[in-house]
C-alpha positions as CSV (number, residue, x, y, z in Angstrom):
1,M,-12.6,-9.9,-3.5
2,T,-10.2,-12.8,-4.2
3,S,-9.6,-14.7,-1.0
4,V,-6.0,-14.7,0.1
5,T,-4.5,-16.9,2.8
6,R,-2.6,-15.0,5.4
7,A,0.7,-16.4,6.7
8,V,1.1,-17.4,10.3
9,P,3.8,-15.1,11.5
10,P,7.1,-16.6,12.7
11,V,7.4,-17.1,16.5
12,A,9.7,-14.1,16.8
13,H,6.9,-11.9,15.3
14,R,3.8,-13.3,17.1
15,R,3.9,-10.6,19.6
16,S,4.1,-7.8,17.0
17,W,1.4,-9.6,15.0
18,R,-0.9,-9.6,18.1
19,A,-0.2,-5.9,18.5
20,F,-1.0,-5.3,14.8
21,R,-4.3,-7.2,15.1
22,A,-5.3,-5.3,18.2
23,A,-4.6,-1.9,16.6
24,A,-6.3,-2.9,13.4
25,A,-9.4,-4.0,15.2
26,M,-9.6,-0.8,17.2
27,L,-9.2,1.3,14.2
28,A,-11.3,-0.7,11.7
29,A,-14.6,1.2,12.2
30,S,-13.0,4.7,11.9
31,A,-11.0,3.6,8.9
32,V,-14.0,2.2,7.0
33,L,-15.7,5.5,7.5
34,A,-12.7,7.4,6.4
35,V,-12.4,5.5,3.1
36,A,-16.0,6.2,2.3
37,G,-14.9,9.5,0.6
38,C,-13.5,7.5,-2.3
39,T,-16.0,4.7,-2.3
40,S,-18.4,5.8,-5.1
41,Q,-15.8,6.2,-7.8
42,D,-13.4,3.4,-6.8
43,G,-15.8,0.6,-6.0
44,L,-14.5,0.2,-2.4
45,A,-17.9,-0.9,-1.1
46,A,-17.9,-4.0,-3.3
47,T,-14.2,-4.7,-2.4
48,A,-14.4,-4.2,1.4
49,N,-17.8,-5.8,1.8
50,N,-17.1,-8.8,-0.4
51,G,-20.8,-8.8,-1.4
52,T,-21.9,-9.7,2.2
53,G,-22.0,-6.3,3.9
54,S,-19.0,-7.3,6.1
55,T,-16.4,-4.7,6.9
56,S,-14.0,-7.0,8.7
57,V,-10.5,-5.7,8.9
58,D,-9.4,-9.1,7.7
59,E,-10.8,-8.2,4.3
60,R,-8.9,-4.9,4.1
61,I,-5.5,-5.7,5.6
62,V,-4.0,-9.0,4.4
63,E,-0.6,-10.6,4.8
64,I,0.2,-13.2,2.1
65,S,2.3,-16.2,2.9
66,P,5.3,-16.7,0.6
67,D,3.9,-19.8,-1.0
68,K,0.7,-18.0,-2.0
69,R,2.3,-14.9,-3.6
70,G,1.9,-14.1,-7.2
71,E,4.5,-13.2,-9.9
72,T,7.2,-10.6,-9.5
73,V,5.8,-7.2,-10.5
74,V,7.7,-5.4,-13.3
75,F,6.9,-1.8,-13.9
76,A,8.4,1.4,-15.4
77,G,7.3,5.0,-15.4
78,V,8.3,8.6,-14.7
79,D,7.9,10.4,-11.4
80,E,6.6,13.9,-10.7
81,H,10.1,15.4,-11.3
82,G,10.6,13.7,-14.6
83,N,12.9,11.0,-13.4
84,A,12.6,7.5,-14.6
85,V,11.4,5.0,-12.0
86,S,11.2,1.2,-12.4
87,S,10.9,-2.0,-10.5
88,G,14.6,-2.5,-11.1
89,D,15.3,0.4,-8.7
90,F,14.0,-1.9,-5.9
91,A,15.6,-5.2,-6.9
92,G,16.4,-7.2,-3.8
93,K,14.6,-4.7,-1.5
94,V,11.5,-4.7,0.5
95,Y,9.4,-1.7,-0.7
96,V,6.1,0.0,-0.2
97,V,3.8,1.1,-3.0
98,N,0.9,3.5,-2.4
99,F,-1.8,4.3,-5.0
100,W,-3.2,7.8,-4.5
101,Y,-4.4,11.1,-6.0
102,A,-4.5,14.6,-4.6
103,A,-8.3,15.0,-4.4
104,C,-8.8,11.8,-2.4
105,G,-9.6,12.6,1.2
106,P,-8.3,9.4,2.7
107,C,-5.1,9.9,0.7
108,R,-4.6,13.2,2.5
109,V,-5.2,11.8,5.9
110,E,-2.8,8.9,5.5
111,A,0.0,10.9,3.8
112,P,1.8,11.8,7.1
113,L,1.6,8.2,8.3
114,L,3.2,6.9,5.1
115,E,6.0,9.5,5.4
116,E,6.5,8.4,9.0
117,V,7.0,4.8,8.1
118,W,9.2,5.9,5.2
119,Q,11.5,7.9,7.5
120,T,11.7,5.0,9.9
121,Y,12.6,2.3,7.4
122,Q,14.6,4.2,4.8
123,P,17.8,3.7,6.8
124,K,17.1,0.0,6.8
125,G,17.0,-0.1,3.0
126,V,13.3,-0.2,2.5
127,G,12.0,1.6,-0.6
128,F,8.9,3.7,-1.0
129,I,7.1,4.7,-4.2
130,G,3.7,6.4,-4.8
131,V,1.6,5.8,-7.9
132,N,-0.5,8.8,-8.7
133,I,-3.4,7.5,-10.9
134,Y,-5.1,10.8,-11.8
135,D,-2.9,13.9,-11.4
136,Q,-0.5,15.9,-13.5
137,P,3.1,16.3,-12.2
138,A,2.5,19.8,-10.9
139,T,-0.4,18.7,-8.8
140,A,1.6,15.8,-7.4
141,R,4.5,18.1,-6.5
142,S,2.2,20.5,-4.8
143,F,0.7,17.7,-2.7
144,A,4.1,16.4,-1.7
145,E,5.1,19.9,-0.6
146,D,1.9,20.5,1.3
147,Y,2.0,17.2,3.1
148,G,5.7,16.8,3.6
149,I,6.1,13.7,1.4
150,T,9.7,13.1,0.4
151,Y,9.5,9.9,-1.6
152,P,8.7,10.0,-5.3
153,S,5.5,9.0,-7.2
154,V,5.0,7.6,-10.6
155,I,2.7,9.8,-12.7
156,D,0.4,7.1,-14.1
157,I,-2.4,9.2,-15.6
158,V,-1.3,8.9,-19.3
159,D,-1.4,5.2,-19.8
160,G,-2.1,3.6,-16.4
161,N,0.6,1.0,-17.1
162,T,2.1,1.0,-13.6
163,K,-1.3,0.4,-11.9
164,L,-2.0,-2.3,-14.5
165,A,1.3,-4.1,-13.7
166,F,0.3,-4.4,-10.0
167,A,-3.4,-5.1,-10.7
168,A,-2.4,-8.1,-12.7
169,V,-1.4,-9.8,-9.5
170,T,-3.5,-8.2,-6.7
171,P,-6.8,-6.2,-6.4
172,I,-6.4,-2.4,-6.8
173,Q,-10.1,-1.5,-6.9
174,A,-9.8,1.2,-4.2
175,T,-7.9,4.4,-3.7
176,P,-5.8,4.5,-1.6
177,T,-4.3,1.1,-1.7
178,T,-1.0,0.3,-0.1
179,L,1.2,-2.7,-0.9
180,V,4.2,-4.2,0.8
181,M,6.5,-5.9,-1.7
182,D,9.0,-8.6,-0.7
183,R,12.6,-8.9,-1.9
184,Q,11.5,-10.9,-4.9
185,G,9.2,-8.0,-6.0
186,R,6.1,-10.0,-5.0
187,V,3.1,-8.6,-3.1
188,A,3.6,-9.7,0.5
189,A,0.8,-7.6,2.1
190,R,-2.1,-5.4,1.0
191,I,-4.0,-2.6,2.7
192,I,-7.2,-1.6,0.9
193,G,-8.4,1.9,1.8
194,Q,-7.0,4.4,4.2
195,L,-4.0,3.3,6.3
196,P,-5.5,3.2,9.9
197,A,-2.2,3.7,11.7
198,A,1.5,3.9,10.9
199,S,2.1,1.0,13.4
200,I,0.1,-1.3,11.1
201,L,2.2,-0.6,8.0
202,S,5.4,-0.8,10.2
203,T,4.5,-4.3,11.3
204,L,3.8,-5.5,7.8
205,V,7.2,-4.0,6.6
206,S,9.0,-5.5,9.6
207,D,7.5,-9.0,8.8
208,A,8.7,-8.7,5.2
209,L,12.2,-7.6,6.3
210,A,12.4,-10.6,8.7
211,E,11.8,-13.1,5.9
212,I,14.8,-15.3,5.0
213,E,15.9,-14.5,1.4
């Protein structure tokens, strides 16, 4: 995996960062086991282990300092309801992107956690978008109904262009992968594999929101 330098959180956020680190450490072992269901087809072992056998949470949950972030991600697609979706819809906003597919066990486990964070931060102007990499629209709609997901997902099975747009600036070797995007449309944080807890994503989103534009 490409090594990425994590930012030192602002003073106002050091307490939340310590809480994030503590929660991540406690949940690391169970999360690594949970993502194993998608390892064989997604290459997660090589990603999480970094070729050394290490499964440190630092290699799966990364915050990226503003000066180390890549280019603005530009994408366009159609969601499961046939509506056009693009990066322009999130211009000037912090937003979350989750790569998933219906048969992925870890994707099912983390779905309610993602919805929880979405419901918490939607009133604060944070956007959410899924990227379904394998399924047809009907399957994605059924998943959303079964798991109570209310944010849309790009259906990316035809050409994979949305995934490619993000993969050009950050690793997307595993499913699920969750990204937090800053107001400039750059990757501010990355979670490889199953989201261990809603509080972890909440902290990453809060840190992105707290940044000075």
